[in-house]
Structures are given as structure tokens and as C-alpha cells.
matplotlib code that plots the C-alpha trace (Angstrom):
import matplotlib.pyplot as plt

x = [60.7, 58.8, 60.2, 59.1, 55.6, 55.4, 56.5, 54.0, 51.2, 52.1, 52.2, 48.8, 47.3, 48.6, 47.1, 43.7, 43.7, 44.6, 41.8, 39.2, 40.3, 40.0, 36.5, 35.2, 36.6, 34.9, 31.6, 31.7, 32.5, 29.7, 27.1, 27.8, 27.9, 25.2, 25.2, 24.8, 23.7, 24.2, 27.3, 30.1, 32.3, 33.5, 35.9, 35.3, 32.3, 32.6, 31.2, 29.5, 26.9, 24.6, 27.4, 30.4, 31.4, 33.6, 34.7, 36.3, 35.0, 32.2, 32.7, 30.5, 28.6, 25.1, 22.3, 23.0, 26.6, 27.2, 29.8, 29.7, 29.4, 28.8, 25.1, 23.1, 25.5, 24.0, 20.8, 22.9, 25.0, 23.5, 22.3, 22.7, 20.0, 19.6, 18.1, 19.2, 17.8]
y = [-25.3, -27.7, -26.0, -22.6, -23.9, -25.6, -22.4, -20.3, -22.8, -22.8, -19.0, -18.7, -21.4, -19.6, -16.3, -17.9, -19.6, -16.4, -14.5, -17.1, -17.0, -13.3, -13.4, -16.0, -14.1, -10.9, -12.7, -14.2, -10.7, -9.2, -11.4, -9.6, -6.1, -3.6, -0.4, 2.6, 5.8, 9.4, 8.9, 8.7, 11.8, 13.3, 10.9, 8.2, 6.4, 2.6, 2.4, 4.1, 6.8, 9.0, 11.3, 9.0, 5.4, 4.2, 4.3, 7.3, 9.7, 11.4, 15.2, 15.9, 14.1, 13.2, 10.8, 8.9, 8.0, 4.9, 2.9, -0.7, -1.2, -4.3, -5.3, -3.5, -0.6, 1.8, 2.6, 3.5, 6.1, 9.7, 10.4, 6.7, 5.1, 1.7, 3.4, 6.3, 9.7]
z = [-44.7, -42.4, -39.3, -40.5, -41.2, -37.8, -36.0, -37.9, -37.1, -33.5, -33.3, -35.0, -32.8, -29.7, -30.8, -31.5, -28.1, -26.3, -28.1, -27.2, -23.6, -23.5, -25.1, -22.7, -19.7, -20.9, -21.5, -17.9, -16.5, -18.7, -17.0, -13.7, -15.1, -16.2, -18.3, -16.1, -18.0, -16.8, -14.7, -17.4, -17.4, -20.8, -22.5, -19.9, -21.6, -22.2, -25.8, -28.7, -28.1, -30.2, -31.5, -31.8, -32.6, -29.7, -26.1, -24.7, -27.4, -25.5, -25.5, -22.5, -19.7, -20.7, -19.9, -23.2, -22.3, -20.2, -18.3, -17.1, -13.4, -11.2, -11.1, -8.5, -8.3, -10.8, -9.0, -5.9, -7.8, -7.8, -11.3, -12.4, -14.5, -16.2, -19.3, -21.4, -20.5]

ax = plt.figure().add_subplot(projection="3d")
ax.plot(x, y, z, "-o")
ax.set_aspect("equal")
plt.show()
């Protein structure tokens, strides 16, 4: 029984460590990114919008849908905006 408990504890600990690593990598990447509105194609948005709850669910391109791009890139994209239209 002790071996089974030790294996289970190790597995859970590994999953928690992996998830914390993933979250910290995403947060570091997030500091160098910005939301760019008006350039996401239908079904290619990064997150929730006014008519849906998650990424990839936009039905059409609009000024309210956004994708994350490296900082300083959005304003150089034709139609890109740092705020929703």
C-alpha cells in the first residue's frame, strides 16, 4: 500500500510542477505580448468575444475580436488596433 501511495504522490506532484511551469512561462510571454483587435480572421481569435465564450469561436472578422501579437506589432498591421472598435 505504501508503494502505491508514494507513486500516486509522485505523479500528482509532477503534474502540479508541470502546470506551474507552464503558467509561469505563459505569464513571462504575456508581458511581451499585446491584444490586437480587428485583425483576427473568423475562427482564429485568441479569446472570448462579445458573442462567444472562448478562443476559435468567432464566426466573422470584426473589430471586437483579437489575437495576441508581440508588443509594437499591432499598430503596424493594416486594420490593427490596440482597442476594440
